C-alpha positions in Angstrom: 43.7 57.2 88.7 45.4 59.3 86.0 48.9 58.5 84.9 51.8 60.2 86.7 53.5 62.8 84.4 57.2 62.5 84.2 60.1 63.9 82.3 63.1 61.6 81.9 66.4 63.5 81.8 69.0 61.0 80.4 72.4 60.3 78.9 71.9 56.8 77.4 73.7 54.5 78.6 72.5 50.8 78.6 71.0 51.2 82.1 69.3 54.5 81.0 67.8 52.4 78.1 66.5 50.0 80.6 64.8 52.8 82.6 63.3 54.3 79.4 62.0 50.9 78.3 60.5 50.3 81.8 58.7 53.7 81.7 57.6 53.2 78.1 55.9 49.9 79.0 54.1 51.2 82.1 50.7 52.8 81.7 50.9 54.2 85.2 53.4 56.8 83.8 52.8 59.5 81.2 56.3 60.2 79.7 56.0 63.8 78.5 59.5 63.8 76.9 63.0 62.6 77.2 65.6 65.4 77.6 69.1 64.4 76.6 72.2 65.6 78.4 75.9 64.9 77.9 77.3 62.4 80.3 78.0 58.7 79.6 78.9 59.9 76.1 78.7 63.3 74.4 75.3 64.9 73.6 75.6 64.1 69.9 75.3 60.4 70.9 72.9 60.7 73.8 70.3 62.6 71.8 70.4 59.9 69.1 70.5 57.0 71.7 67.3 58.3 73.4 65.4 58.4 70.1 66.8 55.0 69.1 65.6 53.3 72.3 62.1 54.9 71.9 62.0 53.6 68.3 62.9 50.1 69.5 60.0 50.3 72.0 57.6 51.5 69.4 57.2 54.7 71.4 58.4 57.4 69.0 55.3 59.4 70.1 57.5 60.5 73.0 59.5 63.6 72.0 63.3 63.9 72.6 64.8 67.3 73.3 68.6 68.0 73.2 70.0 69.8 76.2 73.4 70.7 77.7 76.6 69.7 75.8 78.8 70.2 78.9 78.7 70.7 82.6 78.0 74.1 84.1 81.6 74.9 85.0 83.8 72.0 83.9 85.0 70.0 81.0 82.9 66.9 80.2 84.0 63.6 81.6 82.5 60.6 79.8 82.4 56.8 80.4 83.0 55.0 77.1 85.1 52.4 79.0 81.8 51.3 80.6 79.2 51.9 78.0 81.2 51.5 74.8 82.0 54.1 72.1 78.3 54.5 71.2 77.0 54.7 74.8 74.7 51.7 74.1 77.1 49.1 72.7 75.4 45.7 72.4 72.6 47.0 70.1 72.6 47.6 66.4 73.0 51.4 65.9 71.0 53.2 63.3 69.6 56.7 62.8 66.1 56.8 64.3 63.4 57.9 61.8 61.8 60.5 64.1 63.9 63.7 64.5 64.6 65.6 67.6 61.9 67.9 68.9 62.4 71.6 68.2 63.8 73.7 71.0 66.2 73.2 73.9 65.6 70.7 76.7 65.9 73.3 79.4 63.2 75.4 77.8 60.9 72.4 77.4 61.4 71.5 81.1 60.5 75.1 82.1 57.5 75.4 79.9 56.1 71.9 80.8 56.3 72.7 84.5 54.7 76.1 84.1 51.9 74.7 81.8 50.9 71.9 84.1 49.3 72.1 87.5 51.5 72.7 90.5 53.1 69.5 91.6 51.9 67.6 88.5 55.3 66.7 87.0 58.0 64.5 88.4 61.5 64.9 87.0 63.6 61.7 86.6 67.2 62.5 86.0 69.4 59.5 85.1 72.6 61.3 84.3 74.5 64.5 85.3 72.1 67.1 86.6 73.1 69.9 84.2 69.8 70.3 82.5 67.8 70.4 85.7 70.2 73.0 87.3 70.1 75.2 84.2 66.3 75.2 84.3 66.3 76.2 88.0 68.8 78.9 87.3 66.9 80.3 84.3 63.4 80.0 85.9 63.6 79.9 89.7 59.8 80.0 89.9 59.6 76.3 88.7 61.2 75.0 91.9 57.9 75.4 93.8 55.9 73.8 91.0 57.9 70.5 90.6 56.2 67.6 92.3 59.3 65.6 93.0 62.7 64.8 91.6 63.6 61.1 91.7 67.2 60.7 90.6 70.0 58.2 90.2 73.2 59.5 91.7 75.6 59.6 94.6 76.7 57.1 97.1 77.8 56.9 100.7 78.4 53.5 102.3 79.4 52.1 98.8 81.8 55.0 98.1 82.1 56.1 94.5 82.4 54.3 91.2 84.5 56.9 89.2 86.7 58.0 92.2 86.9 56.5 95.6 84.5 59.1 96.9 82.2 60.1 93.9 79.5 58.4 91.8 79.7 59.3 88.1 76.6 61.4 87.6 77.4 63.7 90.5 81.1 63.8 89.7 80.5 65.0 86.1 78.7 68.1 87.2 78.9 68.7 91.0 77.9 72.3 90.7 74.7 71.3 89.0 74.0 68.7 91.8 74.7 71.3 94.4 72.0 73.6 92.9 69.5 70.8 92.7 70.0 69.5 96.3 69.8 73.1 97.6 66.6 73.8 95.7 64.0 72.9 98.3 62.3 70.5 95.9 61.3 67.1 97.2 64.1 64.7 96.2 64.3 61.0 96.3 67.8 59.7 95.6 68.9 56.3 94.3 72.6 56.0 95.2 75.1 53.3 94.6 74.2 51.9 98.0 70.9 50.6 96.6 71.8 50.1 92.9 74.7 47.8 93.8 72.1 45.5 95.3 70.3 45.1 91.9 72.6 42.9 90.0 72.0 41.7 86.4 72.7 38.0 87.1 72.9 35.5 84.3 69.6 33.9 85.4 67.8 37.3 85.3 69.1 38.2 81.9 68.1 34.7 80.8 64.5 35.3 82.0 64.4 38.7 80.3 65.4 37.1 77.0 63.1 34.1 77.3 60.0 36.0 78.5 60.1 39.0 76.2 59.9 40.0 72.6 62.4 41.9 70.4 62.8 44.9 72.7 63.5 42.7 75.7 66.0 40.7 73.7 67.8 43.9 72.7 67.9 45.0 76.3 69.4 41.6 77.3 72.0 42.1 74.6 72.9 45.5 76.0 73.0 44.3 79.6 75.4 41.4 78.6 77.7 44.0 77.2 77.2 46.5 80.1 77.8 44.1 82.9 81.2 42.9 81.8 82.9 46.0 83.2 81.4 45.8 86.6 81.7 42.0 86.8 85.5 42.4 86.3 85.6 45.4 88.7 83.5 44.0 91.6 83.9 40.2 91.0 80.1 39.7 91.0 77.7 37.7 88.9 76.2 40.6 86.9 76.6 44.4 87.2 74.4 46.9 89.0 71.3 48.0 87.1 71.4 51.6 88.2 68.9 53.8 86.4 65.8 51.6 86.2 65.5 51.8 90.0 64.2 55.4 89.5 61.3 54.2 87.4 60.7 51.2 89.5 60.4 53.4 92.6 57.6 55.4 90.9 55.8 52.1 90.0 56.3 50.2 93.3 57.8 52.3 96.1 57.2 49.4 98.5 60.2 47.6 96.9 62.5 50.3 98.4 63.4 51.7 101.8 65.6 54.5 103.1 65.4 57.6 105.3 65.3 61.4 105.0 68.8 62.9 105.3 70.8 66.0 104.7 72.8 65.6 101.5 75.6 68.1 100.6 77.7 68.0 97.4 81.5 68.5 97.6 82.6 70.9 94.9 86.0 72.2 96.1 88.2 69.3 97.1 90.3 67.6 94.5 90.3 64.4 96.6 86.6 64.1 97.1 85.1 66.2 94.3 81.5 65.1 93.6 81.1 63.3 96.8 77.5 63.2 98.2 78.0 63.8 101.9 75.0 62.0 103.4 74.2 62.7 107.1 72.7 59.2 107.5 73.1 59.2 111.2 71.7 62.8 111.6 74.7 64.1 113.5 75.0 67.6 111.9 71.6 69.1 112.6 71.5 70.3 109.0 68.1 70.3 107.3 67.0 67.1 105.7 66.7 67.6 101.9 66.4 64.2 100.4 65.0 60.7 100.8 68.0 58.5 100.5 67.2 55.0 99.4 69.5 52.3 100.8 67.7 49.0 100.4 65.8 47.2 97.7 63.8 44.0 97.2 66.0 43.0 94.3 63.9 39.9 93.4 60.7 42.0 93.2 62.6 44.7 91.2 63.7 42.3 88.6 60.3 40.6 88.5 58.8 44.0 87.7 61.5 44.9 85.2 61.2 41.6 83.3 57.4 41.6 83.3 57.1 45.1 82.0 59.7 44.8 79.3 58.0 41.6 78.1 55.0 43.8 77.2 56.9 45.8 74.6 
């Protein structure tokens, strides 16, 4: 079977770095490119961080394109209090030797989808959905050619993590999320309801460090920094490992379960801006537009994560 073609849209972020490493170590996936977006930190940092992580993995063959500097209609909100001033605090920062690819991320996404067979490409957004929405606005024809969007974002039973109602990725650019969820594209959604069940416990980080080489050790360092914010916030042993669930789902969907639901994005209310209103109990009659994942085999997920990163 040929490798599944994916584009990772990302705003690294330590957990983004984990997702990138997991994909880079998995031969079942052909990573066509990373497309950087402003989110956890400004674009100037996310476009460097993406290249730096690939360099650590020995995968500088994967190009990185710079995308949107700000949300569609709003000022950028960032999360340095979680990720540190670099976005990937916990790792030694340097300028990666391989430069950015020429061209804008949105144009690359459009061209790649048009140049490949219908349904061949899966988009994997790990941050705000600005680049994806911009591509759909600029080239509406690509909606019918995208195989699937598997994204990290939103929450329902867990509420939000930046406001009581909203998860960070959706909150940063709710108008972009609204466009994506209304696109008719097959969507699988990894909300906080599932990522909060995948905790970077001390024993798991210990296994990652003990079983892997240099890249795995660097990931362990980043996770030890990253988890401190959520440990204090939630009182847990470890923090949620959000973004790698997207890649793990592509590799082992049997680790996850959920259901098809209608998902609408709140863009008007100051109180609940960015909320993903998920009709889990199917009480509205609105069309189901996303597979919402709610449960995970967390032991199996970390077994996969540790085993694959040990290959790097």
